[in-house]
MIGUDREN-386037 format. One record per residue (C-alpha): x, y, z; residue number from 1; residue in three letters. Coordinates in steps of 0.001 Angstrom, whole numbers, plus 500000, padded with zeros to 6 digits. Example, Ala and Ser with C-alpha at 12.3 -4.5 7.8 and 13.67 -1.06 7.14 Angstrom:
REM residues 2
     east    north       up     i    aa
   512300   495500   507800     1   ALA
   513670   498940   507140     2   SER
***
This chain:
REM residues 354
     east    north       up     i    aa
   500000   500000   500000     1   MET
   501342   503426   499037     2   SER
   501976   506117   501627     3   ASN
   500624   509408   500297     4   ILE
   500709   512742   502132     5   VAL
   498211   515374   501046     6   HIS
   498634   518971   502261     7   ILE
   495718   521383   502083     8   VAL
   496942   524968   501829     9   GLY
   500188   526573   500664    10   THR
   500661   529303   503266    11   GLY
   503184   529872   506056    12   THR
   503011   526265   507265    13   ILE
   501706   524489   504168    14   GLY
   504460   525570   501792    15   GLU
   507461   524442   503888    16   PRO
   505653   521183   504719    17   LEU
   505192   520472   501010    18   ILE
   508888   521175   500506    19   GLY
   510044   519040   503435    20   LEU
   507930   516043   502481    21   PHE
   509014   516339   498842    22   SER
   512727   516736   499560    23   ASP
   512851   513856   502060    24   PHE
   510141   511685   500584    25   ARG
   512273   508527   500347    26   GLU
   513873   509005   503776    27   LYS
   510426   509432   505343    28   PHE
   509077   506332   503607    29   GLY
   506564   508317   501549    30   ILE
   505607   507413   498002    31   ASP
   503850   510592   496883    32   GLU
   503234   514161   498029    33   VAL
   500171   516031   496814    34   THR
   498842   519438   497750    35   PHE
   495661   521410   497219    36   HIS
   495478   525029   496172    37   LYS
   492167   526629   495405    38   ARG
   492996   529996   493852    39   THR
   495295   530391   490804    40   PRO
   497374   533559   491116    41   LEU
   499878   534731   488557    42   VAL
   502214   536194   491184    43   TYR
   502403   532775   492911    44   GLU
   503199   530882   489722    45   ARG
   506936   530666   490407    46   ALA
   506670   529177   493880    47   ARG
   504084   526582   492820    48   LEU
   506253   525540   489906    49   GLU
   509239   525227   492233    50   HIS
   507295   522967   494591    51   LEU
   506166   520789   491692    52   MET
   509681   520617   490261    53   SER
   510679   518882   493491    54   ARG
   508032   516203   493018    55   GLY
   504864   517554   494669    56   ALA
   501671   517126   492635    57   LYS
   498971   519769   492409    58   LEU
   495302   519124   493086    59   ALA
   492513   521658   492758    60   THR
   488770   521989   492353    61   ASP
   487410   520966   488935    62   PRO
   486109   524468   488201    63   ASP
   489624   525903   488747    64   ARG
   491618   523352   486756    65   LYS
   491610   525261   483466    66   SER
   492616   528479   485233    67   ASP
   495684   526766   486705    68   PHE
   496528   525234   483344    69   GLU
   496263   528661   481708    70   ASP
   499082   529735   484043    71   LEU
   501184   526800   482860    72   GLY
   500614   524527   485873    73   HIS
   500060   520796   485547    74   LYS
   497045   519702   487593    75   VAL
   497402   516021   488475    76   THR
   494328   515392   490618    77   TYR
   490991   516881   491465    78   SER
   490542   517942   495089    79   ALA
   488265   514968   495745    80   GLU
   490659   512473   494147    81   GLU
   493583   513740   496215    82   ALA
   491606   513410   499447    83   LEU
   490431   509888   498654    84   GLU
   493944   508697   497708    85   ARG
   495729   510174   500724    86   ALA
   497124   508169   503609    87   THR
   497412   511260   505805    88   VAL
   495800   514655   505201    89   ILE
   497411   517753   506719    90   ILE
   495112   520764   506823    91   ASP
   497103   524014   506963    92   CYS
   494141   526359   506589    93   THR
   492249   528373   509215    94   PRO
   489106   526326   508522    95   VAL
   490308   522881   509559    96   GLY
   487407   522279   511932    97   ASN
   484905   523157   509241    98   GLN
   486677   520879   506767    99   MET
   486552   518068   509339   100   LYS
   482823   518487   509784   101   GLU
   482057   518846   506082   102   ASP
   484536   516416   504505   103   ILE
   487218   514684   506565   104   TYR
   485049   512734   508986   105   GLN
   483245   511207   506015   106   ASN
   486440   509845   504419   107   LEU
   487282   506211   505097   108   SER
   490530   505911   503143   109   GLY
   493010   508077   505084   110   PRO
   494631   506739   508231   111   LYS
   494650   510137   509860   112   GLY
   494219   513881   509709   113   PHE
   496179   516826   511103   114   LEU
   495194   520431   511676   115   ALA
   497323   523294   512942   116   GLN
   497398   525348   516126   117   GLY
   494407   527617   515589   118   SER
   492024   524686   515133   119   GLU
   491318   523792   518749   120   SER
   488953   520851   519040   121   GLY
   490007   519247   515748   122   PHE
   491539   516306   517596   123   GLY
   493950   515340   520349   124   LYS
   496607   518070   520737   125   PRO
   500193   517020   520055   126   TYR
   503709   518462   520311   127   ALA
   506915   516574   519527   128   ARG
   508731   515501   522684   129   GLY
   505851   516368   525011   130   ILE
   502995   513881   524776   131   ASN
   503863   510982   522485   132   GLU
   502713   508631   525263   133   ASP
   499199   510050   525028   134   ALA
   498618   509066   521387   135   LEU
   496699   505831   520902   136   VAL
   497198   503933   517643   137   ALA
   493968   503267   515763   138   GLY
   492021   505598   518019   139   GLU
   493581   509026   517486   140   ASP
   492926   509609   513783   141   ARG
   492435   513360   514249   142   PHE
   495336   515322   515739   143   LEU
   495864   519024   516333   144   GLN
   499476   520145   516126   145   VAL
   499590   522927   518697   146   VAL
   500865   526433   517974   147   SER
   504511   527429   517967   148   CYS
   504199   529309   521285   149   ASN
   502417   526350   522880   150   THR
   505354   524161   521806   151   HIS
   507667   526653   523478   152   ASN
   505721   526898   526758   153   ILE
   505247   523160   527164   154   THR
   508913   522520   526403   155   THR
   509936   525001   529117   156   LEU
   507606   523365   531641   157   VAL
   508641   519795   530838   158   LYS
   512372   520516   530627   159   THR
   512507   522268   533981   160   LEU
   509747   520437   535787   161   GLY
   509798   516708   535073   162   ILE
   511401   514505   537720   163   GLU
   512957   511064   537398   164   ASP
   509741   509376   538543   165   ASP
   507623   511212   535950   166   GLY
   506095   513666   538414   167   SER
   506449   517433   537973   168   TYR
   508039   519908   540367   169   ALA
   506081   522832   538888   170   VAL
   503626   524603   541177   171   GLU
   502694   527275   538662   172   SER
   503895   528952   535500   173   GLY
   503421   532488   534217   174   THR
   504271   533529   530678   175   PHE
   504241   536782   528725   176   VAL
   504067   536006   525010   177   CYS
   505482   538896   522982   178   MET
   504231   538060   519542   179   ARG
   505498   539282   516190   180   ARG
   502847   541236   514336   181   ALA
   502758   538973   511284   182   ASN
   504899   536590   509295   183   ASP
   507290   538006   506690   184   ILE
   505193   536234   504034   185   THR
   502070   538141   505079   186   GLN
   501170   541627   503926   187   THR
   498347   542336   506360   188   GLY
   497753   542529   510124   189   SER
   500893   544504   510925   190   PHE
   500547   546843   513921   191   VAL
   502049   550348   514164   192   PRO
   502809   550016   517892   193   ALA
   502702   547398   520661   194   PRO
   499178   546081   521159   195   GLU
   498337   544335   524435   196   VAL
   495975   541389   524525   197   GLY
   492945   540774   526696   198   LYS
   492846   538229   529487   199   HIS
   489841   536438   528088   200   GLY
   489934   533514   530519   201   ASP
   490046   533978   534339   202   PRO
   492038   530762   534831   203   ASP
   494490   530919   531942   204   PHE
   494584   534536   530751   205   GLY
   495183   534038   527037   206   THR
   494806   530934   524897   207   HIS
   498545   530188   525087   208   HIS
   498389   528866   528677   209   ALA
   495028   527246   528020   210   GLU
   496432   525364   525013   211   ASP
   499472   524278   527030   212   ALA
   497199   523079   529836   213   HIS
   495104   521127   527327   214   ARG
   498234   519480   525922   215   LEU
   499415   518365   529364   216   PHE
   495922   517143   530199   217   SER
   496366   514403   527578   218   THR
   498910   513005   530063   219   LEU
   496453   513413   532976   220   ASP
   498384   516419   534280   221   LEU
   496645   519512   535642   222   ASP
   499189   522292   535150   223   MET
   498626   525651   536844   224   ASN
   499535   528000   533982   225   LEU
   498693   531623   533147   226   PHE
   499700   533714   530137   227   SER
   499509   537262   528859   228   SER
   500164   538442   525321   229   ALA
   501341   541545   523522   230   VAL
   501747   541979   519787   231   LYS
   504893   543883   518803   232   LEU
   505527   545844   515626   233   ASN
   508132   543429   514293   234   THR
   508156   540553   511815   235   GLN
   511115   538723   513326   236   TYR
   510166   536263   516070   237   MET
   507901   535643   519029   238   HIS
   509606   535929   522401   239   SER
   508444   534691   525811   240   ILE
   509224   535832   529340   241   TRP
   508633   533031   531810   242   PHE
   508421   532500   535559   243   ASN
   508083   528984   536963   244   LEU
   507366   528449   540652   245   MET
   508794   525114   541786   246   MET
   507962   522910   544780   247   ASN
   511608   522221   545606   248   ARG
   514885   524097   545559   249   ASP
   516729   524606   542265   250   TYR
   520145   526062   541519   251   THR
   521015   528063   538442   252   LEU
   523446   525291   537539   253   GLU
   520649   522701   537554   254   GLU
   518447   524935   535399   255   VAL
   521212   525340   532842   256   ARG
   522013   521619   532906   257   THR
   518387   520687   532295   258   ARG
   518229   522901   529218   259   PHE
   521597   521643   527976   260   GLN
   520441   518035   528307   261   ASN
   517367   518551   526132   262   ASN
   518435   518133   522476   263   PRO
   515275   519935   521319   264   ARG
   516299   523149   523115   265   VAL
   518598   525599   521326   266   ALA
   520689   527703   523696   267   ILE
   522026   531112   522746   268   THR
   524073   533944   524192   269   GLN
   522430   536342   521737   270   LYS
   519788   538679   523145   271   ARG
   518454   540206   519929   272   ASN
   515657   538600   517947   273   ALA
   517067   539765   514614   274   ASN
   520300   537865   515246   275   LEU
   518401   534631   515957   276   ILE
   516175   535215   512941   277   PHE
   519241   535856   510787   278   SER
   520799   532580   511930   279   PHE
   517656   530761   510832   280   GLY
   517638   532574   507508   281   ARG
   521264   531674   506822   282   ASP
   521396   528154   508233   283   HIS
   517846   526858   508649   284   GLY
   515559   524913   506331   285   TYR
   513292   527366   504496   286   TYR
   514783   529822   506988   287   GLY
   513345   527787   509863   288   ARG
   514976   526632   513068   289   ILE
   513350   523300   513942   290   LEU
   514197   523414   517664   291   SER
   511302   523701   520115   292   GLN
   512637   526886   521715   293   THR
   515673   529166   521682   294   VAL
   516644   529734   525315   295   LEU
   518560   532945   526062   296   VAL
   521130   531792   528610   297   ASP
   522169   535223   530047   298   PRO
   518558   535896   531083   299   THR
   518208   532847   533333   300   LEU
   517784   533566   537033   301   ALA
   516776   531609   540124   302   VAL
   515223   533736   542861   303   ARG
   514847   532468   546422   304   ARG
   515690   528935   545269   305   ASN
   512262   528138   543843   306   ARG
   511473   530873   541334   307   GLN
   512929   530411   537844   308   ILE
   512956   533340   535394   309   TYR
   514152   533796   531849   310   GLY
   513504   534779   528251   311   PHE
   513351   532629   525148   312   CYS
   512512   533029   521472   313   PHE
   509993   530945   519573   314   THR
   511586   529725   516326   315   PRO
   508761   530900   514095   316   GLN
   506727   527842   513146   317   ASP
   509705   525512   512831   318   GLY
   508730   523558   515944   319   ASN
   505203   522895   514665   320   SER
   506632   521772   511318   321   LEU
   508674   518987   512877   322   ILE
   505690   517954   515013   323   SER
   503534   517809   511881   324   SER
   506061   515523   510189   325   ILE
   506417   513309   513265   326   ALA
   502642   512988   513664   327   ALA
   502245   512144   509973   328   THR
   504853   509403   510155   329   LEU
   503238   508036   513330   330   TRP
   499806   507912   511695   331   LEU
   501358   505901   508863   332   MET
   503268   503592   511203   333   ASN
   502486   504057   514922   334   PRO
   505929   503178   516221   335   ASP
   507843   506091   517754   336   TRP
   511222   504395   517321   337   LYS
   510630   504153   513580   338   THR
   509414   507767   513518   339   VAL
   512587   508916   515280   340   SER
   514769   507042   512799   341   GLU
   512983   508552   509816   342   ARG
   513330   512052   511235   343   LEU
   517125   511769   511308   344   SER
   517717   513580   507948   345   PRO
   516208   516831   509266   346   ILE
   517854   516835   512696   347   ARG
   520617   519011   511287   348   ARG
   518177   521924   511699   349   TRP
   517305   521048   515303   350   VAL
   520054   523214   516761   351   TYR
   521458   522934   520256   352   HIS
   523359   526215   520074   353   GLU
   522680   529413   518157   354   ILE
***
């Protein structure tokens, strides 16, 4: 039986996923990569052709096929054909929940479906390195890959909090998410000045802590987390200030050692977002750093033995990309050892130092 990955959407997450699956198709054990785009645009012709030159095959709605062909694109499948043939479908649109209700839940062919961070409720939330133990083969067909900041927060909590017996030493966690205004690929939603967010939930503040809590709840953990958010007038990177209250004494040396021992954490002495972003642009895949977080070592502090403070940067959406790939490979073959082996070709972009 062929393993076919179908990606719906060619935006900030969809495009690099199409590229990653195409470039490493054989290493991942994938036979074919298809993607759906609905609207033919002349100014996007070059990037679509580049994706197809690397092996990805275009699918679109029947009423749009001739429009794509008029632009010189080869349309291989209709949207319906691509969905029916797929082994795993990755929805990278902001309407994943609607697509699940209207289409996905009625498909019997695919082994599984993924949606991205904004689509809460699509399925069981997942982040690479956090809750693999919570995924149940044959049962969890619908997965939600959590947002990039949720990856960051949960990685901070697990790295600093988990003990040898599997319990957590975290009493509470507070986070201030300083979000970039928009992605460099986007032309709208930029802000002229810092814009603070509302605390819409009395328990969690913003959705960032709520999403992190929901992720840990898949492991039967009830984390006491609260977050605030502010949108900054920059396109570089998200950054997070964190404070974790622990139930035992920590030293600064232990904090540093815990971060150093997590291969998914990138550690840096740099304190400027543009320098981290530039490193990703020069050395990353599609400009992405695939680490879960970039921890700024000079900002770490331990106050009164049990209060841990620091800053970190969120590596754009690189962390959610690697989780999307891992979840796809698991849905195809639910064995985490095999998944880890197949991910080896892209570990060069999971940096430990920046």
